[in-house]
C-alpha positions in Angstrom: 151.4 54.0 138.8 151.6 56.8 136.3 149.6 56.5 133.1 151.2 56.6 129.7 150.5 60.1 128.2 150.6 58.7 124.7 148.0 56.0 125.5 145.9 58.5 127.4 146.0 60.9 124.4 144.9 58.1 122.2 141.9 57.4 124.5 140.9 61.1 124.5 141.1 61.2 120.8 138.9 58.1 120.6 136.4 59.8 122.9 136.3 62.8 120.6 136.0 60.9 117.4 133.3 58.4 118.4 130.6 61.1 119.4 131.3 62.9 116.1 131.0 59.8 114.0 127.8 58.8 115.8 126.3 62.3 115.4 127.2 62.3 111.7 125.6 58.9 111.3 122.4 59.9 113.0 122.2 63.1 111.0 122.6 61.2 107.8 120.0 58.6 108.9 117.5 61.4 109.8 118.0 63.2 106.6 117.3 60.0 104.6 113.9 59.8 106.4 113.0 63.4 105.6 113.9 65.1 108.9 115.3 68.6 108.5 119.1 68.9 109.0 118.7 71.5 111.8 116.5 69.1 113.8 118.7 66.1 113.0 121.8 67.8 114.4 120.2 68.9 117.7 121.9 67.4 120.8 120.0 64.6 122.5 119.9 66.5 125.8 118.3 69.6 124.2 115.1 70.7 126.0 111.9 69.7 124.4 109.8 72.3 122.6 106.9 73.7 124.7 103.6 71.9 124.2 101.8 75.2 124.0 103.8 76.6 121.1 102.4 77.6 117.7 99.7 75.5 116.1 101.9 75.0 113.0 103.7 76.9 110.3 106.7 79.1 110.0 106.0 82.9 110.4 108.6 83.5 107.7 107.0 80.9 105.3 103.2 80.7 105.9 101.1 77.7 104.6 99.7 78.6 101.2 96.7 76.7 99.7 94.2 77.0 96.8 90.7 75.5 96.7 89.2 75.6 93.3 85.4 75.2 92.4 84.4 74.6 88.8 80.8 74.0 88.0 78.6 73.1 85.1 74.8 73.5 85.1 71.8 73.2 82.8 70.1 76.3 81.7 66.8 77.4 83.2 64.3 80.2 82.6 65.1 82.4 85.5 66.7 85.8 84.7 69.3 85.1 87.4 70.5 81.9 85.6 74.1 80.9 86.1 76.3 80.4 83.0 76.3 76.7 81.8 79.9 76.5 82.7 81.9 78.7 85.1 84.7 78.9 87.5 82.6 79.6 90.5 85.4 80.4 92.9 89.1 80.1 93.5 90.0 80.5 97.1 93.6 81.4 98.2 94.5 80.6 101.8 97.4 82.0 103.8 97.8 80.6 107.3 100.6 80.7 109.8 101.5 81.1 113.4 102.4 84.7 114.2 104.1 83.9 117.5 103.8 81.2 120.2 100.5 82.9 121.3 98.6 83.7 118.1 98.0 82.7 114.5 96.6 84.4 111.4 94.2 83.0 108.8 93.5 84.9 105.5 91.2 83.6 102.7 90.8 85.5 99.5 88.1 84.4 97.1 88.4 85.1 93.3 85.3 84.8 91.1 84.3 86.0 87.6 81.2 87.6 89.0 82.7 89.6 92.0 86.4 89.7 91.3 88.6 89.4 94.4 87.0 89.6 97.8 88.4 89.0 101.3 86.4 85.9 102.5 88.0 85.9 105.9 91.0 87.6 107.5 91.4 87.2 111.3 93.9 86.9 114.1 93.4 84.3 116.8 94.9 84.7 120.3 95.4 81.2 121.6 96.7 81.7 125.1 94.4 84.2 126.9 93.9 83.9 130.7 91.5 81.3 132.1 91.5 79.2 128.8 89.8 81.8 126.6 90.5 82.2 122.8 89.8 85.4 120.9 89.3 86.0 117.2 89.6 89.5 115.7 88.9 90.5 112.1 86.6 89.4 109.4 85.2 85.9 109.7 82.2 83.8 108.9 79.6 84.2 111.7 79.3 81.4 114.2 75.5 81.5 114.1 75.2 78.0 112.6 77.5 75.1 111.9 76.9 75.2 108.1 77.5 79.0 107.9 81.1 78.5 109.1 82.1 76.4 106.1 83.3 78.2 102.9 81.0 77.7 99.9 83.4 75.6 97.8 83.9 73.1 100.6 80.3 72.2 101.2 78.9 69.1 99.7 76.3 71.0 97.7 76.3 72.8 94.3 73.7 75.2 95.8 73.2 76.6 99.3 70.2 75.6 101.4 67.2 77.8 100.9 67.0 78.8 104.6 70.7 79.9 104.5 70.2 82.0 101.3 66.9 83.5 102.6 68.2 84.5 106.1 71.8 85.3 105.4 72.3 85.9 101.7 73.8 83.9 98.8 77.3 83.6 100.4 76.2 83.2 104.0 76.8 85.5 107.0 80.3 87.1 107.1 81.0 89.9 109.6 83.8 92.1 110.9 84.2 92.0 114.6 85.4 90.0 117.5 84.5 86.7 119.1 85.5 85.0 122.4 85.6 81.2 122.9 86.0 78.9 125.9 85.6 75.2 126.7 83.1 74.7 129.5 84.2 72.2 132.2 81.5 69.8 133.2 81.2 66.7 135.4 80.3 64.4 132.5 83.6 65.1 130.7 81.7 66.1 127.5 83.1 68.6 125.0 81.1 71.8 125.5 82.2 75.1 123.9 80.7 78.6 124.3 81.2 81.3 121.7 80.3 85.0 122.1 80.4 87.4 119.2 80.0 91.1 118.5 80.3 92.6 115.0 79.0 95.0 112.5 75.7 94.3 110.7 76.1 92.6 107.3 75.2 94.4 104.1 73.3 91.5 102.5 71.0 89.6 104.8 67.4 88.8 104.9 67.1 89.2 108.7 69.9 91.7 109.6 70.3 95.1 107.8 72.8 97.9 108.7 71.1 100.9 110.1 74.0 102.9 111.8 77.6 102.3 112.8 76.5 102.1 116.4 74.0 99.4 115.8 75.9 96.2 116.2 75.2 92.5 115.9 75.4 90.5 119.1 75.2 86.8 119.6 76.3 83.6 121.4 76.5 79.9 120.5 76.8 76.8 122.6 78.2 73.5 121.1 78.3 70.1 122.6 79.9 66.9 121.3 79.6 63.4 122.7 80.6 59.9 121.7 77.6 57.6 121.8 79.7 54.5 121.0 83.0 53.5 119.4 81.5 54.3 115.9 78.7 56.8 116.6 79.0 60.4 117.8 76.5 63.3 118.2 77.0 67.0 117.9 74.5 69.6 119.1 74.4 73.4 118.8 72.2 76.3 119.6 72.6 80.1 119.0 70.8 83.3 119.7 71.7 86.5 117.8 70.2 90.0 117.7 71.0 92.9 115.3 69.5 95.9 113.5 66.8 95.4 110.9 66.2 98.7 109.2 65.5 102.1 110.8 62.5 103.5 112.6 62.3 107.2 111.7 59.7 107.9 114.3 61.7 106.7 117.2 65.0 107.7 115.5 66.6 104.4 116.3 67.1 101.0 114.6 64.5 98.3 114.6 66.0 95.0 115.9 65.5 91.5 114.9 66.3 88.2 116.7 67.5 85.0 115.2 67.6 81.7 117.1 69.2 78.6 115.6 69.6 74.9 116.4 71.5 72.1 114.7 72.1 68.4 115.3 74.6 66.2 113.6 74.9 62.4 113.9 77.9 60.5 112.4 78.6 56.8 112.0 81.9 55.5 111.0 83.0 52.0 111.8 86.7 52.1 112.9 87.3 48.8 111.3 86.0 50.0 107.9 86.5 53.7 108.2 87.7 54.3 104.6 84.8 52.3 103.1 81.6 53.0 105.0 80.2 56.0 106.8 76.9 57.8 107.4 76.1 61.4 108.2 72.8 63.1 109.1 72.5 66.8 110.0 69.6 69.2 110.4 69.6 72.9 111.0 66.6 75.1 111.9 66.3 78.9 112.1 63.7 81.3 113.4 63.7 85.0 113.1 61.5 87.7 114.7 61.2 91.4 115.0 61.0 92.7 118.5 57.3 93.3 119.3 57.9 96.8 120.6 59.9 97.8 117.5 57.3 96.3 115.2 54.5 98.2 117.0 56.5 101.4 116.7 56.4 101.3 112.9 52.9 99.9 112.7 54.0 96.5 111.5 52.9 93.0 112.5 55.4 90.9 114.3 57.1 88.7 111.8 58.4 85.2 112.8 59.6 83.3 109.8 61.1 79.8 110.3 63.1 77.6 108.0 65.2 74.4 108.1 67.2 71.9 106.0 68.0 68.3 106.6 70.9 66.5 104.9 72.0 62.8 104.8 75.0 61.3 103.2 76.0 57.6 102.9 79.5 56.5 101.8 78.9 53.1 100.3 82.4 52.5 98.8 85.9 53.9 99.4 85.5 56.7 96.8 81.7 57.0 96.4 79.1 58.9 98.4 75.3 59.3 97.9 73.5 62.2 99.5 70.3 64.2 99.6 69.0 67.4 101.1 65.5 68.8 101.8 64.8 72.5 102.2 61.9 74.5 103.5 61.7 78.1 104.6 59.4 81.0 105.1 60.3 84.5 103.7 61.0 87.3 106.2 58.2 89.9 105.8 56.7 87.7 103.2 53.2 87.3 104.7 53.9 83.6 105.5 55.0 82.8 101.9 57.4 79.9 101.8 59.8 78.1 99.5 60.8 74.5 99.3 63.3 72.3 97.5 65.3 69.2 97.3 68.8 68.2 96.1 70.4 64.8 95.5 73.9 63.9 94.5 76.4 61.2 93.7 80.0 62.1 94.5 83.2 60.4 93.4 86.4 61.3 95.3 89.6 60.2 93.5 91.4 61.3 96.6 90.9 63.5 99.7 92.1 66.5 97.6 89.4 66.4 94.9 85.9 65.4 94.1 83.5 65.2 91.1 79.8 65.4 92.1 76.7 65.0 89.8 73.8 66.8 91.4 70.1 67.5 90.7 68.2 70.3 92.3 64.5 71.3 92.3 63.0 74.3 93.9 59.5 75.8 94.3 59.5 79.6 94.9 56.9 81.6 96.8 54.8 82.1 93.7 54.5 78.3 93.2 56.9 78.1 90.2 59.2 75.1 90.0 62.8 75.3 88.8 64.8 72.1 88.0 68.6 72.0 87.3 71.4 69.6 86.9 75.0 70.3 88.2 78.4 68.9 87.8 80.5 70.2 90.7 84.3 69.8 90.6 86.6 70.9 93.4 90.2 70.5 94.1 92.6 71.4 96.9 96.3 72.4 96.5 98.5 72.9 99.5 98.0 72.6 103.3 94.5 74.0 103.6 93.3 74.1 107.3 90.4 72.0 108.3 87.0 73.6 109.0 85.1 73.1 112.3 84.2 69.5 112.9 
């Protein structure tokens, strides 16, 4: 029996109209919920995006963020006193995927004291063979966990004494390359190894540039484990060696060694995660001049040590109470040491800003005490990438 061509044409027309109407309806529904039009109009049988694609960001429109740090402090007698009120730093961040295999991160710091300075600018290759990642450019050294965090985003108005004494006021930033890889293990624990080679920093208490050929070498091992549903532990250790001045007799650089260890314990009840939490972290550093290099210049072997310990308790949704204790010896300081303590009460209106009242007391190597009060205010605009956990 022959089909009616008119009726068949009507059916074909219906077949064409229904998918178009459904597609238009789904596109409108998706747009109403904030899905981009290009995504909403994709056919349902389109292949899924590869799981190993860019971390995030559009290469033609990178993520742009600003972190601001405004600080007020009481005056003190030191000649290096900070101004009572100042914009300590404004940090501009530019972050984006370059292609499916790499991403770029650039952070430029602006301050009234130093003007504009490149805090970090590096390219990360995400898909190297055998699971390796590589970072090339200027970055904050991996020597300690605390050193990797930018100054405005720490919990403190001042840096720990051991960090200032060993690595300078802004911490250890270097230009070089690092290689990173997760280490498989039978316990299914997160273990990561970082290897780093770079130039020697200009301002550091334990590393000093001697020649272009005298580089800074180091490695760091991190481990992270969940102790329970609400408690986790992070451990880290590092060993670095670099130039420390120049031995004119031997016509080569003297070298120093720095070993570091840190431990961080966190508690956060999943059922009350936004209201209660506790953090305890401690970092210790030890530096030494190679005995042969010390003997070559007629100096005694110097082995200064230092540490800081920090606790923070979140007792309400927007309130945190914390404290830090510092103690450090001075490199080449004949066993002279400094000590100090800092306490703070922080109010966080949201995850994008905080206001922190802090008190700091320090005893220098000469035995003089210095007490200050601070009001630290920071804010974040835009999608600023998270720092290492």
